[in-house]
C-alpha positions in Angstrom: -0.1 0.1 0.1 1.3 3.3 -1.1 -0.1 6.7 -0.1 -3.2 4.9 1.0 -3.9 3.1 -2.3 -4.1 -0.7 -2.5 -1.9 -2.3 -4.9 -2.4 -5.8 -6.4 -0.8 -7.7 -3.5 -2.7 -5.8 -1.0 -6.0 -6.8 -2.7 -4.9 -10.4 -3.1 -4.2 -10.6 0.4 -7.7 -9.2 1.2 -9.1 -11.7 -1.0 -7.5 -14.8 0.7 -8.6 -13.3 4.2 -12.3 -13.1 3.0 -12.0 -16.8 1.9 -10.7 -17.9 5.4 -9.4 -15.5 7.8 -9.3 -17.8 10.6 -7.8 -21.0 8.7 -5.2 -19.1 6.2 -1.9 -18.1 7.6 0.8 -15.6 6.4 2.8 -18.6 5.1 -0.3 -19.8 3.0 -0.8 -16.3 1.5 2.8 -15.7 0.9 3.2 -19.3 -1.1 0.0 -18.3 -3.1 1.6 -14.8 -4.1 5.4 -15.9 -4.0 6.2 -13.6 -1.0 7.6 -14.2 2.5 5.6 -14.8 5.4 7.1 -11.6 7.2 6.2 -9.6 4.0 2.6 -10.8 4.1 2.5 -9.9 8.0 3.9 -6.5 7.3 1.3 -5.6 4.5 -1.6 -6.9 6.9 -0.4 -4.8 9.7 -0.4 -1.9 7.3 -3.9 -2.7 6.2 -5.2 -2.9 10.0 -3.6 0.3 11.0 -5.1 2.2 8.0 -8.7 0.8 9.1 -9.2 -1.2 5.7 -9.1 -4.2 7.8 -11.6 -3.5 10.6 -11.9 -6.7 12.2 -12.3 -10.7 11.7 -15.7 -12.3 12.5 -17.0 -15.6 12.4 -19.8 -16.8 10.4 -22.4 -18.6 12.5 -25.1 -20.9 11.7 -27.7 -19.6 14.3 -30.2 -22.5 13.4 -27.5 -24.8 14.6 -26.7 -22.7 17.5 -30.5 -23.0 18.8 -31.7 -19.9 17.2 -33.9 -21.0 14.6 -35.7 -17.8 13.8 -33.6 -15.3 11.7 -35.4 -12.2 10.5 -34.9 -8.9 8.6 -36.8 -6.2 9.8 -37.0 -3.1 7.5 -37.3 0.3 8.7 -37.8 3.6 7.9 -36.0 6.7 9.9 -35.8 10.3 9.4 -32.6 11.1 7.5 -31.2 13.4 10.1 -31.7 10.7 12.7 -30.7 7.6 10.6 -27.1 7.2 11.8 -27.8 7.6 15.5 -31.1 5.1 15.3 -28.9 2.5 13.4 -26.1 2.5 15.9 -28.8 2.5 18.9 -30.6 -0.6 17.1 -27.3 -2.7 17.6 -27.7 -2.5 21.4 -31.1 -4.6 21.4 -30.7 -7.8 22.4 -31.1 -10.4 19.6 -29.9 -8.0 16.7 -27.0 -9.3 14.9 -26.4 -6.8 12.4 -27.8 -3.4 11.1 -27.5 -2.0 7.7 -27.9 1.7 6.9 -29.3 2.4 3.5 -28.4 5.8 1.8 -31.3 6.0 -0.8 -34.9 5.3 -0.4 -37.6 5.3 2.5 -36.5 1.9 3.4 -33.3 3.0 5.1 -32.4 0.8 7.9 -32.1 -3.0 7.7 -32.0 -4.8 11.1 -30.9 -8.7 11.4 -32.3 -10.3 14.4 -32.3 -13.7 15.8 -34.8 -15.6 18.2 -35.7 -19.0 19.7 -39.3 -18.0 19.6 -41.9 -15.7 17.8 -42.1 -14.0 21.2 -38.3 -13.1 21.1 -38.9 -11.7 17.6 -42.1 -9.5 18.7 -39.8 -8.3 21.7 -37.4 -7.2 19.3 -39.7 -5.5 17.0 -41.2 -3.7 19.8 -37.8 -2.1 21.0 -36.9 -1.1 17.6 -40.5 0.7 17.4 -39.6 2.4 20.7 -36.3 3.8 19.3 -38.4 5.7 16.8 -37.8 3.4 13.8 -41.1 2.7 11.8 -41.1 -0.9 10.8 -42.6 -1.3 7.3 -41.8 -5.0 6.6 -40.3 -8.2 8.2 -38.9 -11.2 6.3 -37.8 -14.6 7.7 -34.3 -15.4 6.4 -33.5 -18.9 5.2 -29.8 -18.3 5.1 -27.2 -15.6 4.5 -23.9 -15.8 2.5 -20.8 -13.6 2.4 -18.3 -14.3 -0.2 -15.1 -12.8 -1.2 -14.7 -10.0 -3.6 -13.7 -11.3 -6.8 -12.5 -7.7 -8.0 -9.5 -8.1 -5.6 -8.2 -10.7 -8.2 -6.4 -10.1 -11.5 -8.8 -10.6 -14.6 -7.1 -14.1 -15.4 -7.6 -15.2 -11.9 -11.5 -14.1 -12.2 -12.0 -16.0 -15.4 -10.4 -19.1 -13.9 -12.5 -18.9 -10.9 -15.6 -18.4 -12.9 -15.0 -21.7 -15.0 -15.5 -23.6 -11.8 -19.2 -22.6 -11.6 -21.5 -25.2 -13.0 -24.5 -23.5 -14.8 -25.6 -26.4 -16.7 -27.3 -28.2 -13.4 -30.9 -27.9 -12.6 -30.1 -28.3 -8.7 -28.1 -25.5 -8.0 -26.7 -25.3 -4.7 -26.7 -22.4 -2.2 -22.7 -22.4 -2.9 -23.3 -22.0 -6.7 -25.6 -19.1 -6.0 -23.1 -17.5 -3.7 -20.3 -18.0 -6.1 -22.3 -16.6 -8.9 -23.2 -13.4 -7.4 -20.1 -13.0 -5.0 -19.1 -9.9 -7.1 -21.2 -8.3 -10.0 -19.9 -6.7 -13.1 -21.3 -3.4 -14.2 -19.8 -1.3 -17.1 -16.8 -3.7 -17.0 -16.1 -3.0 -13.4 -16.4 -5.5 -10.8 -18.2 -4.7 -7.4 -18.3 -6.7 -4.3 -21.6 -8.2 -3.1 -23.2 -10.6 -0.6 -26.4 -12.4 -0.7 -29.4 -13.0 1.5 -31.8 -15.9 1.1 -35.1 -15.7 2.6 -38.6 -17.0 2.6 -41.5 -14.9 1.7 -44.7 -17.0 1.8 -44.2 -20.0 -0.3 -41.3 -18.5 -2.3 -37.5 -18.6 -1.7 -36.0 -15.3 -2.7 -32.3 -14.2 -3.1 -31.6 -10.3 -2.4 -28.1 -9.2 -3.6 -26.3 -6.1 -1.9 -23.6 -4.6 -4.1 -21.0 -2.6 -2.7 -19.5 0.7 -4.7 -17.1 3.2 -3.7 -18.4 6.9 -3.2 -16.9 8.1 -6.6 -19.1 5.4 -8.4 -22.0 6.4 -6.4 -21.9 9.9 -7.5 -21.1 8.9 -11.1 -24.1 6.7 -11.3 -26.3 9.4 -9.6 -25.1 12.0 -12.1 -25.5 9.5 -15.1 
């Protein structure tokens, strides 16, 4: 990293950490990139110090952990209070994530877990008491977070994509995760994540795409 800009080595380190932050070592990444473990550790220390790497989190199967109900609560907040309310929602017992949306009336998404519908009702009540207007609730079937392919060089992306079998009728969750783990728009790759949830008798997939502030401004102007 030079002058705050990521180079190709930094990006590949981030990609490998996104794939398996707990299992991969500096030696493993170094072998993949042809660099020494000490070089990888130095690079990683700089990524952490700069705030680009904000932390390391585990992927929990809440159903197996004893919390079979996993819901997304979609809310509307006054724009001047959106940031404050989003942060306060994180303190509610049972909330696992809060997503602040920059556009539209549905501008706060709250993920929550519970062992019973009483748990979810309590969480919804506390969200309402904060001043958030609940406009929808969706029962999530599963959630997948994937490494961003845009951190790789073009030839590496193409090599990864060839491993996706699009000819099968029975497509697994892994297939969908790999398919939409990054989205290509106007020849640019953007990181994304998917949420699979149930609405009535239908299974739906929601895709979140991450773009930079410059890309957001450019697309707003266009």
